[in-house]
SEFI-236684 format. One line per 5 residues: number of its first residue (from 1); for each residue x, y, z of N, C-alpha, C. Coordinates in steps of 0.05 Angstrom, whole numbers, plus 5000, padded with zeros to 4 digits. Each point is the difference from the previous one (the first is absolute). Example, Ala and Ser with C-alpha at 12.3 -4.5 7.8 and 13.67 -1.06 7.14 Angstrom:
SEFI-236684
1	5264:4886:5156:4982:5024:5000:5018:5024:5000 ~ 4993:5021:4986:5016:5024:5001:4985:5022:5014
This chain:
SEFI-236684
1	5017:4976:5000:4983:5024:5000:5018:5025:5000 ~ 4991:5021:4985:5014:5025:4999:5003:5011:5029 ~ 5025:5008:5007:5006:5010:5027:4983:5024:5007 ~ 4990:5015:4980:4984:5024:5006:4973:4992:5012 ~ 4992:4975:4996:4974:4992:5010:5001:4979:5022
6	5024:4993:5008:5003:4981:5022:4993:5013:5027 ~ 4984:4987:5017:4996:5010:5027:5026:5000:5015 ~ 5004:5018:5018:5026:5002:5015:4997:4993:5029 ~ 4977:4992:5009:4996:4993:5028:4979:4978:5002 ~ 4998:4987:5023:4980:4980:5005:4972:5012:4998
11	4998:5025:5009:4974:5013:5000:4990:5005:4972 ~ 5018:5005:4981:4992:5005:4972:4996:4974:4984 ~ 5011:4978:5010:4999:4975:4986:4972:4990:4996 ~ 4993:4992:4976:4972:4991:4994:5000:4969:4998 ~ 4981:4987:5013:4998:4971:5000:5016:4987:5022
16	4999:4974:5002:5015:4984:5019:4996:5009:5029 ~ 4975:5005:5007:4993:5010:5027:5010:4981:5021 ~ 5001:4974:4994:5009:4980:5019:5030:5004:5007 ~ 5014:5016:4984:5028:5006:5005:5004:5028:5011 ~ 4987:5019:4988:5007:5029:5005:4981:5013:5020
21	4978:4988:5007:4982:5012:5020:5016:5003:5027 ~ 4994:5021:5015:5015:5005:5025:5001:4976:5019 ~ 4979:4984:5001:4999:4977:5018:5013:4975:4988 ~ 5008:5001:4975:5011:4976:4987:5028:4994:5010 ~ 5007:4975:5004:5027:4993:5010:5023:5012:4983
26	4997:5000:4974:5022:5011:4983:5004:5029:5006 ~ 4978:5015:5002:5002:5029:5006:5014:5005:5027 ~ 4992:4984:5020:5010:5004:5027:5030:4992:5002 ~ 5007:4979:4985:5028:4992:5000:5017:5021:4987 ~ 4991:5012:4978:5015:5021:4986:5003:5024:5017
31	4978:5009:5012:5001:5024:5017:5017:4997:5024 ~ 5003:4975:5010:5017:4995:5024:5028:4992:4992 ~ 5006:5002:4974:5027:4994:4989:5008:4971:5006 ~ 4980:4982:4999:5005:4972:5006:4994:4982:4976 ~ 4997:5011:4977:4994:4984:4976:5024:4983:4993
36	4995:4974:4995:5021:4981:4993:5003:4998:4970 ~ 5019:4985:4991:5002:4994:4971:4973:4988:4991 ~ 4991:5010:4977:4972:4993:4992:4999:4993:4971 ~ 4979:4984:4993:4995:4994:4972:4970:5006:4995 ~ 4996:5017:4979:4973:5008:4992:4992:4982:4976
41	4976:4989:5000:4991:4986:4976:4971:5006:4995 ~ 4993:5001:4974:4973:5006:4992:4999:5008:4971 ~ 4976:5007:4990:4997:5007:4972:5016:5025:4992 ~ 5006:5003:4974:5015:5024:4992:4983:5025:5004 ~ 5015:5022:5005:4986:5026:5003:4984:5004:5025
46	5007:4985:5021:4985:5003:5025:5016:5015:5022 ~ 5024:5010:4993:5014:5018:5018:5024:4988:5014 ~ 5011:4978:4991:5022:4987:5014:5025:5018:5000 ~ 5007:5010:4976:5024:5017:4998:4996:5027:5015 ~ 4976:5011:4997:4993:5025:5013:5002:4998:5030
51	4989:4978:5011:5001:4996:5029:5029:4997:5010 ~ 5017:4986:4984:5028:4997:5007:5014:5027:5001 ~ 4993:5018:4981:5012:5027:5000:4991:5016:5025 ~ 4974:4996:5007:4990:5014:5024:5015:4990:5025 ~ 5005:4973:5001:5015:4989:5023:5027:5014:5002
56	5014:5002:4977:5027:5013:5000:4998:5029:5010 ~ 4980:5014:4991:4996:5028:5009:4994:5002:5030 ~ 4983:4982:5009:4993:5000:5029:5024:4994:5017 ~ 5018:4983:4990:5024:4992:5016:5024:5019:4995 ~ 4997:5017:4980:5023:5018:4993:5022:4985:4986
61	4993:4978:4986:5020:4983:4987:5003:5007:4971 ~ 5024:4995:4989:5004:5002:4972:4986:4977:4986 ~ 4988:5005:4977:4984:4979:4987:5014:4991:4975 ~ 5005:4974:4998:5013:4988:4976:4981:4980:4988 ~ 4992:5005:4975:4981:4982:4987:5015:4982:4980
66	4998:4974:5004:5013:4980:4983:4979:4981:4989 ~ 5007:4985:4980:4982:4980:4988:5014:4973:4999 ~ 4987:4979:5010:5013:4974:5002:5008:4989:4973 ~ 4986:5008:4979:5006:4990:4973:5027:5009:4990 ~ 5010:5023:5010:5026:5011:4991:5019:5005:5023
71	4994:4990:5023:5015:5005:5024:5028:4987:4999 ~ 5020:5016:5008:5027:4990:5003:5008:5001:5029 ~ 5011:4979:5011:5006:4999:5029:5020:5021:5008 ~ 5018:5008:4982:5019:5021:5006:4986:5026:5005 ~ 4978:5004:4986:4984:5025:5004:4990:5002:5028
76	4990:4978:5012:4991:5000:5027:5023:5005:5020 ~ 5022:4985:4995:5023:5003:5017:5011:5029:5001 ~ 4999:5013:4977:5010:5027:4998:4983:5019:5016 ~ 4973:4997:4998:4982:5017:5015:5005:4997:5030 ~ 5002:4975:5009:5004:4994:5028:5027:5012:5010
81	5021:4996:4984:5027:5011:5007:5000:5030:5003 ~ 4985:5014:4983:4999:5029:5002:4986:5010:5025 ~ 4984:4983:5013:4985:5009:5024:5010:4984:5025 ~ 5024:4990:4998:5011:4983:5022:5000:5014:5027 ~ 5007:5026:5000:5002:5015:5025:4978:5019:5004
86	4979:4999:4983:4978:5019:5002:4981:4992:5023 ~ 4989:5021:5013:4981:4995:5021:4974:4990:4990 ~ 4991:5010:4977:4975:4991:4988:5007:4983:4976 ~ 4991:4976:5000:5007:4981:4979:4981:5004:4976 ~ 5010:4993:4976:4984:5004:4976:4977:4980:4998
91	4980:5006:4984:4979:4981:4993:5005:4990:4972 ~ 5004:4974:4997:5004:4988:4974:4974:4986:4992 ~ 4988:5011:4979:4974:4989:4990:5006:4983:4976 ~ 4991:4975:5000:5005:4981:4978:4973:4992:4988 ~ 4995:5008:4975:4975:4992:4987:5004:4973:4987
96	4978:4986:4993:5000:4974:4988:5017:4980:5018 ~ 4996:5003:5026:5017:4986:5019:4999:4969:4997 ~ 4978:4990:4989:4998:4971:4996:5020:4990:4980 ~ 5012:5018:4985:5020:4991:4980:5029:5000:5011 ~ 5003:5006:5025:5027:4999:5012:5011:4971:4999
101	5025:4998:4991:5013:4973:5000:5008:4993:5029 ~ 5007:4975:5004:5009:4992:5026:5026:5015:5008 ~ 5018:5004:4981:5024:5015:5006:4994:5028:5009 ~ 4982:5014:4987:4992:5027:5008:4988:5000:5027 ~ 4984:4980:5006:4987:4998:5027:5021:4996:5021
106	5021:4985:4994:5021:4995:5020:5016:5026:5005 ~ 5002:5017:4980:5013:5026:5004:4984:5017:5019 ~ 4973:4999:4998:4983:5016:5016:5000:4991:5030 ~ 5004:4975:5005:4998:4989:5027:5017:5015:5021 ~ 5026:5003:4996:5016:5014:5020:4992:5029:5003
111	4991:5012:4978:4991:5028:5002:4976:5003:5017 ~ 4981:4981:4997:4976:5000:5016:5006:4993:5029 ~ 5018:4980:5003:5007:4991:5027:5013:5022:5017 ~ 5018:5016:4987:5014:5021:5014:4986:5027:4998 ~ 4977:5000:4987:4985:5026:4996:5017:5022:4988
116	5015:4992:4980:5017:5020:4986:4984:5016:4980 ~ 4975:4991:4994:4981:5015:4984:4973:4988:5005 ~ 4979:5016:4995:4973:4989:5002:4993:4990:4973 ~ 4994:4974:4998:4993:4988:4975:4969:4998:4997 ~ 4990:5011:4978:4971:4997:4994:4999:4989:4971
121	4986:4978:4997:4996:4988:4974:4971:5003:4991 ~ 4995:4999:4974:4973:5001:4989:4997:4980:4978 ~ 4975:4989:4998:4995:4980:4979:4970:5000:4994 ~ 4993:4992:4976:4972:4996:4993:4992:4971:5007 ~ 5020:4984:5008:4995:4973:5009:5007:4997:5029
126	4990:4978:5012:5006:4995:5028:5030:4993:5002 ~ 5017:5018:5010:5029:4995:4999:5009:4978:5019 ~ 4984:4992:5019:5009:4980:5019:5004:4972:4987 ~ 4989:4997:4976:5005:4975:4986:5026:5000:4986 ~ 5012:5024:4997:5026:5002:4986:5023:5006:5019
131	4994:5010:5024:5020:5008:5019:5008:4977:5018 ~ 5025:5000:5008:5009:4978:5018:4989:5003:5028 ~ 5001:4979:5015:4991:5001:5028:5016:5020:5016 ~ 5025:5003:4994:5017:5018:5015:4991:5029:4995 ~ 4993:5007:4975:4990:5027:4994:4973:5004:5014
136	4983:4980:4998:4973:5003:5012:5001:5004:5030 ~ 5020:4987:5013:5001:5002:5029:5009:5028:5009 ~ 5012:5015:4982:5010:5027:5007:4982:5022:4989 ~ 4976:4993:4991:4984:5021:4988:4970:4996:5006 ~ 4984:5019:4992:4971:4999:5003:4987:5004:4973
141	4979:4985:4996:4986:5002:4974:4974:5017:5003 ~ 4997:5019:4982:4976:5017:5000:4986:4997:4973 ~ 4975:4993:5000:4985:4996:4975:4985:5026:4993 ~ 5001:5007:4974:4986:5023:4989:4975:4990:4986 ~ 4977:5012:5005:4976:4991:4987:4994:5017:4975
146	4984:4990:4982:4992:5015:4976:4987:5026:5009 ~ 5005:5022:4986:4988:5025:5006:4970:4999:4995 ~ 4984:5011:5018:4971:5000:4996:4992:5022:4981 ~ 4975:5000:4992:4990:5021:4983:5003:5027:5014 ~ 4994:5001:5026:5001:5025:5015:5029:5010:5001
151	5019:4981:5003:5029:5008:5000:5008:5013:4973 ~ 4991:4987:4978:5007:5010:4974:4987:5026:4994 ~ 4976:5004:5009:4986:5025:4996:5014:5023:5015 ~ 5009:4993:5025:5015:5020:5015:5026:5008:4987 ~ 5014:4980:4989:5025:5006:4986:4995:5017:4975
156	4979:4993:4986:4993:5015:4975:4993:5029:5007 ~ 4985:5003:5021:4993:5028:5008:5024:5016:5009 ~ 5018:4987:5015:5025:5013:5009:5017:5009:4977 ~ 5003:4982:4980:5017:5006:4977:4987:5021:4982 ~ 4974:4998:4996:4985:5019:4984:5003:5028:5012
161	4999:5002:5026:5003:5026:5014:5028:5012:4995 ~ 5020:4983:5002:5027:5009:4996:5005:5009:4972 ~ 4987:4987:4981:5003:5007:4971:4981:5021:4991 ~ 4982:5008:5017:4980:5021:4993:4980:4990:4980 ~ 4992:4974:5002:4982:4988:4981:4971:5001:5011
166	4981:5002:4982:4972:4996:5007:4991:4974:4988 ~ 4990:4982:5016:4993:4973:4990:4972:4993:5010 ~ 4982:4992:4981:4973:4994:5008:4998:4971:5010 ~ 4976:4993:5011:4996:4974:5013:5003:4977:4980 ~ 4990:5004:4976:5001:4979:4980:5030:4994:4992
171	5016:5021:4998:5028:4997:4994:5015:4986:5023 ~ 4992:5007:5025:5013:4987:5023:4994:4970:5000 ~ 4975:4993:4994:4992:4971:4999:5017:4986:4979 ~ 5003:5012:4977:5016:4987:4979:5029:4998:5007 ~ 5010:5021:5013:5028:5000:5009:5006:4977:5019
176	4982:4996:5019:5003:4978:5019:4999:4973:4985 ~ 4982:4998:4981:4997:4975:4985:5026:4993:4985 ~ 5012:5020:4987:5024:4994:4983:5026:4999:5016 ~ 4999:5008:5025:5024:5001:5016:5010:4973:5010 ~ 4982:4980:4999:5007:4973:5009:5009:5000:5029
181	4987:5017:5017:5006:5002:5028:5029:5007:5006 ~ 5013:5013:4980:5028:5008:5002:5002:5030:5002 ~ 5009:5011:5022:5002:5029:5004:5017:5013:4979 ~ 5020:4986:4990:5018:5012:4980:4985:5006:4974 ~ 4981:4982:4993:4984:5005:4976:4982:5025:5003
186	4989:5004:5024:4984:5023:5005:5016:5026:4995 ~ 5024:5000:5012:5017:5024:4997:5008:5004:4971 ~ 5008:4978:4987:5009:5001:4972:4979:5012:4981 ~ 4976:4990:5002:4979:5009:4982:4992:5030:5005 ~ 5000:5007:5025:4993:5028:5007:5023:5019:4991
191	5024:4992:5003:5023:5016:4990:4999:5004:4970 ~ 4994:4978:4986:4999:5002:4971:4976:5018:4991 ~ 4978:4997:5014:4976:5016:4993:5005:5029:5006 ~ 5016:5006:5022:5006:5027:5007:5015:5015:4978 ~ 5016:4985:4985:5016:5012:4979:4983:5005:4975
196	4976:4988:4999:4982:5004:4977:4978:5020:5007 ~ 4987:4996:5022:4977:5017:5007:4996:4999:5030 ~ 4995:5022:5013:4995:5001:5029:4973:4989:5007 ~ 4982:4997:4980:4974:4989:5006:5001:4970:4992 ~ 4995:4983:5020:5002:4971:4995:4972:4988:4996
201	4996:4988:4977:4974:4987:4995:5005:4970:4994 ~ 4979:4985:5001:5002:4971:4994:5010:4996:4972 ~ 4989:5016:4981:5008:4998:4972:5030:5005:4996 ~ 5010:5020:5015:5029:5006:4998:5017:4978:5010 ~ 4992:4988:5022:5015:4977:5012:4998:4976:4982
206	4977:4996:4987:4998:4977:4982:5019:5002:4976 ~ 5007:5024:4992:5019:5003:4979:5028:4993:5009 ~ 5006:5005:5026:5026:4993:5011:5001:4970:5006 ~ 4978:4989:5010:5000:4972:5009:4973:4988:4992 ~ 4998:4988:4976:4974:4989:4992:4991:4975:5015
211	5019:4989:5016:4992:4977:5016:5016:4999:5026 ~ 4992:4983:5018:5012:4999:5027:5029:4989:4998 ~ 5016:5009:5019:5028:4991:5002:5002:4978:5022 ~ 5005:4975:4991:5004:4979:5019:5030:4994:5003 ~ 5006:4976:5009:5028:4992:5002:5011:4998:4971
216	5023:5010:4994:5011:4999:4973:4981:5014:4981 ~ 4993:4987:4978:4983:5012:4981:4971:4989:5001 ~ 4994:4984:5022:4974:4988:5002:4979:5021:5006 ~ 4976:4995:4990:4977:5017:5006:4990:4992:5028 ~ 4998:5019:5018:4993:4994:5027:4972:4988:5002
221	4981:5011:4984:4973:4990:5000:5000:4970:4992 ~ 5014:4994:4978:5002:4972:4991:5013:4983:5021 ~ 5021:5010:5012:5015:4986:5021:4982:4991:5023 ~ 4983:5018:5010:4982:4993:5022:4976:4985:4990 ~ 4991:5005:4975:4977:4986:4989:5007:4970:4996
226	5025:4995:4991:5008:4972:4996:5003:4986:5026 ~ 5011:5013:5020:5003:4988:5027:4972:4994:5011 ~ 4982:5019:4997:4973:4996:5010:4986:4976:4985 ~ 5004:4999:4974:4988:4978:4984:5011:4973:5008 ~ 5026:4999:5006:5013:4976:5009:4987:4990:5026
231	4998:5018:5019:4989:4993:5027:4971:4991:4997 ~ 4984:5014:4984:4972:4993:4997:4996:4973:4986 ~ 5018:4994:4981:4999:4974:4987:5007:4977:5018 ~ 5020:5005:5018:5007:4979:5019:4976:4996:5020 ~ 4989:5023:5009:4978:4999:5019:4976:4985:4987
236	4997:5004:4974:4978:4987:4985:5006:4972:4991 ~ 5024:4989:5007:5008:4973:4994:5001:4994:4970 ~ 5009:5021:4984:5004:4996:4971:5030:4999:4995 ~ 5010:4975:4997:5029:4996:4997:5011:5013:4974 ~ 4986:4997:4978:5010:5010:4975:5001:5031:5000
241	4979:5012:5010:5000:5030:5002:5023:5010:5018 ~ 5003:4986:5023:5021:5008:5019:5028:4998:4987 ~ 5005:4978:4985:5026:4997:4987:5004:5021:4978 ~ 4978:5007:4986:5002:5020:4979:5009:5027:5011 ~ 4987:5008:5022:5006:5026:5012:5028:5000:5013
246	5008:4976:5011:5027:4997:5010:5020:5005:4978 ~ 4995:4987:4977:5018:5003:4977:5002:5029:4991 ~ 4977:5014:5000:5000:5029:4992:5018:5016:5019 ~ 4998:4994:5026:5016:5015:5020:5029:4994:4996 ~ 5007:4975:4995:5028:4992:4996:5011:5014:4974
251	4985:4999:4979:5009:5012:4975:5003:5030:5001 ~ 4985:5013:5019:5003:5029:5003:5022:5007:5020 ~ 5016:4979:5006:5024:5004:5018:4992:5007:5028 ~ 4977:4990:5009:4992:5005:5028:5019:4985:5018 ~ 5008:5012:5022:5018:4987:5019:4987:4975:5011
256	5014:4977:5001:4988:4976:5011:4991:5003:5029 ~ 5015:5017:5015:4993:5004:5028:4972:5014:5003 ~ 4995:5018:4982:4974:5014:5000:4978:4980:4996 ~ 5002:4982:4981:4980:4980:4995:4997:4981:5024 ~ 5023:4991:5010:5000:4981:5022:4987:5011:5026
261	5006:5026:5005:4988:5013:5024:4970:4999:4999 ~ 4989:5005:4976:4971:5000:4997:4989:4971:5002 ~ 5015:4981:4993:4991:4972:5003:5000:4992:5029 ~ 5019:5010:5016:5000:4995:5029:4975:5012:5013 ~ 4994:5024:4992:4976:5013:5012:4975:4984:4993
266	4998:4992:4974:4976:4985:4991:4998:4974:5015 ~ 5023:4987:5004:4999:4973:5014:4987:5002:5027 ~ 5003:5022:5013:4988:5003:5027:4971:5012:4997 ~ 4997:5020:4983:4975:5015:4998:4978:4983:4987 ~ 5007:4985:4979:4979:4987:4984:5000:4970:5003
271	5020:4988:5012:5001:4971:5004:5000:4994:5030 ~ 5019:5012:5015:5000:4998:5029:5001:4971:5009 ~ 4984:4993:5020:5001:4974:5012:4984:4979:4984 ~ 4989:5008:4977:4988:4980:4982:5022:4982:4989 ~ 5025:5012:4998:5024:4984:4993:5024:5015:5012
276	5007:4995:5025:5022:5014:5014:5026:4998:4985 ~ 5005:4979:4985:5025:4997:4985:5004:5021:4979 ~ 4978:5013:4992:5002:5021:4979:5019:5022:5009 ~ 4997:5008:5025:5017:5022:5010:5029:4992:5001 ~ 5005:4975:5008:5028:4990:5000:5012:5000:4972
281	4985:4990:4981:5010:4999:4972:5005:5028:4989 ~ 4981:5018:5005:5003:5027:4990:5024:5014:5013 ~ 5004:4996:5026:5023:5012:5014:5026:4988:4989 ~ 5000:4974:4996:5024:4987:4988:5006:5011:4972 ~ 4979:5006:4985:5003:5011:4973:5013:5028:5002
286	4991:5016:5019:5011:5027:5003:5030:4998:5007 ~ 5007:4982:5018:5028:4997:5007:5017:4990:4976 ~ 4989:4981:4985:5014:4988:4978:5005:5020:4977 ~ 4979:5015:4992:5004:5018:4977:5019:5023:5007 ~ 5001:5007:5025:5019:5021:5008:5029:4991:4996
291	5005:4974:5005:5026:4989:4998:5008:4993:4971 ~ 4980:4993:4984:5005:4989:4974:4997:5020:4977 ~ 4977:5014:5000:4995:5020:4979:4993:4986:4973 ~ 4995:5017:4980:4993:4990:4974:5025:4989:4986 ~ 4997:4981:4981:4975:4990:4989:4988:4977:5016
296	5016:4987:5018:4989:4976:5014:4978:5007:5019 ~ 4999:5025:5010:4978:5007:5019:4973:4997:4989 ~ 4998:5001:4973:4973:4997:4987:4988:4973:5006 ~ 5018:4979:5002:4990:4973:5005:4989:4997:5028 ~ 5015:5012:5019:4991:5000:5028:4974:5014:5004
301	4997:5023:4987:4975:5016:5001:4977:4984:4988 ~ 5006:4987:4977:4979:4983:4987:4990:4978:5018 ~ 5019:4986:5013:4993:4978:5018:4982:5011:5023 ~ 5007:5022:5011:4985:5012:5022:4972:5008:4991 ~ 4999:5014:4977:4974:5009:4990:4981:4977:4995
306	5010:4978:4988:4983:4976:4995:4990:4989:5027 ~ 5018:4998:5019:4992:4989:5026:4979:5017:5014 ~ 5004:5026:5000:4981:5018:5014:4973:5000:4985 ~ 5001:5000:4974:4975:5000:4984:4984:4975:5005 ~ 5014:4977:5004:4987:4975:5004:4991:4995:5028
311	5008:5017:5019:4993:4997:5028:4972:5008:5006 ~ 4987:4988:5020:4973:5009:5009:5003:5028:5011 ~ 4980:5016:4997:5001:5029:5008:4983:5006:5024 ~ 5011:5015:5018:4984:5010:5023:5013:5027:5010 ~ 4983:5020:5004:5010:5025:5011:4992:5004:5028
316	4995:4978:5015:4990:5003:5028:5021:5013:5018 ~ 5026:4995:4996:5021:5013:5016:5000:5030:4995 ~ 4998:5007:4974:4999:5029:4993:4976:5014:5012 ~ 4977:4987:4998:4975:5012:5012:5002:5002:5031 ~ 5012:4979:5012:5002:4999:5029:5017:5022:5011
321	5024:5005:4988:5017:5021:5012:4989:5028:4995 ~ 4986:5003:4977:4987:5026:4995:4978:5006:5021 ~ 4984:4979:5006:4979:5003:5020:5012:5004:5028 ~ 5021:4985:5006:5013:5003:5027:5011:5028:5003 ~ 5013:5011:4980:5011:5027:5002:4978:5021:5003
326	4979:4996:4985:4977:5019:5002:4989:5000:5028 ~ 4996:4976:5012:4989:4998:5027:5019:5011:5020 ~ 5026:4994:4997:5020:5009:5019:5002:5031:5000 ~ 4997:5012:4977:5001:5029:4998:4975:5012:5013 ~ 4977:4988:4996:4975:5011:5011:4998:4996:5030
331	5010:4977:5009:4997:4992:5028:5025:4987:5012 ~ 5020:5016:5009:5024:4988:5012:4993:4989:5028 ~ 4996:4974:5002:4991:4987:5025:5023:4996:5019 ~ 4994:5001:5026:5022:4995:5020:5007:4970:4999 ~ 5025:4993:5006:5008:4973:5001:4992:4987:5026
336	4987:4977:5000:4992:4987:5026:5023:4997:5019 ~ 4995:5002:5025:5022:5000:5021:5015:4974:5000 ~ 4987:4978:4994:5014:4974:5002:5020:4996:4977 ~ 5000:5019:4980:5019:4999:4978:5023:5019:5004 ~ 4999:5016:5021:5020:5021:5004:5023:4991:5018
341	5025:5006:4993:5022:4995:5017:5000:5020:5023 ~ 5015:4994:5022:5016:4976:5004:4986:4977:5013 ~ 4976:5004:5011:4988:4979:5017:4982:4981:4983 ~ 4987:5010:4979:4982:4983:4984:4980:4986:5018 ~ 4988:5016:5019:4982:4989:5020:4975:4987:4987
346	4996:4975:5006:4977:4986:4990:5004:4988:4972 ~ 5024:5003:4989:5004:4989:4973:5002:4970:5001 ~ 4986:4987:4981:5001:4971:4999:5018:4991:4977 ~ 5021:4985:5007:5020:4991:4980:4989:4977:4985 ~ 4994:5004:4974:4986:4978:4984:5014:4973:5001
351	5027:5000:5002:5014:4974:5000:4995:4984:5025 ~ 4992:5014:5021:4993:4986:5025:4973:4986:4998 ~ 4985:5006:4978:4974:4989:4997:4998:4983:4974 ~ 5023:4990:4992:4999:4983:4976:5002:5015:4974 ~ 5006:5026:5001:5004:5016:4976:4979:5021:4996
356	4976:4998:5014:4979:5020:4997:4984:5002:5026 ~ 4994:5025:5007:4981:5005:5022:4984:5025:4993 ~ 4975:4999:5006:4983:5023:4993:5006:5023:5020 ~ 5007:5023:4989:5003:5024:5015:4998:5024:4981 ~ 4995:5024:5011:4996:5023:4982:5027:5014:4995
361	5004:5009:4975:5024:5015:4993:4993:5028:4992 ~ 4975:5007:4999:4990:5027:4995:4980:5007:5021 ~ 4996:5025:5008:4981:5008:5020:4971:4997:4990 ~ 4996:4997:4974:4974:4995:4989:5003:4982:4975 ~ 4979:4986:4993:5001:4981:4978:5000:5015:4973
366	5018:4992:4982:5001:5012:4973:5002:4977:4980 ~ 4986:5003:4978:5002:4981:4978:5013:5014:4976 ~ 5025:4993:4996:5016:5014:4978:5005:4981:4977 ~ 5011:4977:5006:5008:4982:4978:4977:4983:4991 ~ 4997:4998:4974:4979:4983:4988:5012:4983:4979
371	5004:4974:5006:5011:4982:4980:4981:4995:4977 ~ 5011:4996:4976:4984:4994:4977:5000:4970:4995 ~ 5015:4985:5016:5000:4971:4997:5011:4990:4974 ~ 5018:5016:4988:5011:4993:4974:5027:4987:5003 ~ 5005:4978:4986:5026:4988:5001:5009:4992:5028
376	5025:5008:5007:5011:4993:5026:4986:5014:5023 ~ 4985:5022:4993:4985:5014:5021:4980:4981:5014 ~ 4989:4981:4984:4981:4981:5011:5014:4983:5021 ~ 5024:4992:4995:5015:4984:5019:5006:5016:5026 ~ 5007:5026:4996:5004:5018:5024:4975:5003:5016
381	4977:5001:4986:4974:5002:5015:4996:4975:5017 ~ 5006:4977:4988:4997:4975:5015:5019:4999:5024 ~ 5024:5010:4996:5020:5000:5022:4990:5017:5024 ~ 4991:5025:4993:4992:5018:5022:4975:4990:5014 ~ 4982:4987:4985:4976:4988:5013:5009:4977:5018
386	5018:4984:4991:5010:4977:5016:5014:5010:5025 ~ 5017:5021:4997:5015:5012:5023:4980:5009:5021 ~ 4979:5013:4991:4981:5012:5019:4980:4980:5010 ~ 5001:4975:4989:4982:4979:5009:4972:5003:4991 ~ 4996:5014:4977:4973:5004:4989:4990:4974:4989
């Protein structure tokens, strides 16, 4: 992002409230000068580099931005040597951190161990699958979430104000659509439009960007439409349709991790305990494709998609947690005294009664879970009835 539009403080930073809000652990660690070596991961354009720059400013540290794809170990050693006797150590920011070689990671270890510099890495992938256990033990991982519509609107309004632009609501909606949830795209299109006309309309933006910007050259709308069609085909138990949409996603160079993550969610949301093995297979698929990548990852994804599509479907777990959260928010009940430490007065230990004894675990009766009796759920229903002696 253009430095003219980067926020310079936590208060100006848009998005990632779970990190920058005053009560957030990250915010409190930074303000108390206790932030450790960290790794930021999340989608592109969500503020990882910007937040690292803010950290350097808050700490009064020199900021060095490196990229793992072109990083030379001598470059790091030289930075550290220049600040050997400095009171305030530099902040070394490494983008694409998941691409660090083992040798490069070994160079970082003594620097992290001796606190000769504050190391912050960033990645669009979960870097813990690429980093060694030694690096992980000396750092903290912070996840960045996709920017919300409100976040993007705020960024657009801030940039428009700085550029002296007038932008109508229809143009704002289109700008958000084509930005692909990437703040850099919002800034880019508004800067380009500012050089043409200070009045921003949807028609003007359409001339700059006739379609949405996804990862690489992919159309964002197609990207999410294909993913949605894949999930709905699996949910509908149509193997051929599911494989077709999977193939479309693979041919459009979609990351295998992106596909696998959605399969993991579906395995729990749409299959659940109708076939508990579905979640295990989907999770194993996610792990495998991260390690292997294309072209072989396509086979693993295909196997998983066929299995999930063929599995019995139940969303009872999904419905149950939604209902439980709704009830818990409406009525936060007190915990019964016999369940509270340290005395647990009156608590009946089920194992002393053969594995089950009737007692209350809530101060009032609630019916949240409703089994659909599909697949393995039916066996679980039989188990719970047998346990309770029904």
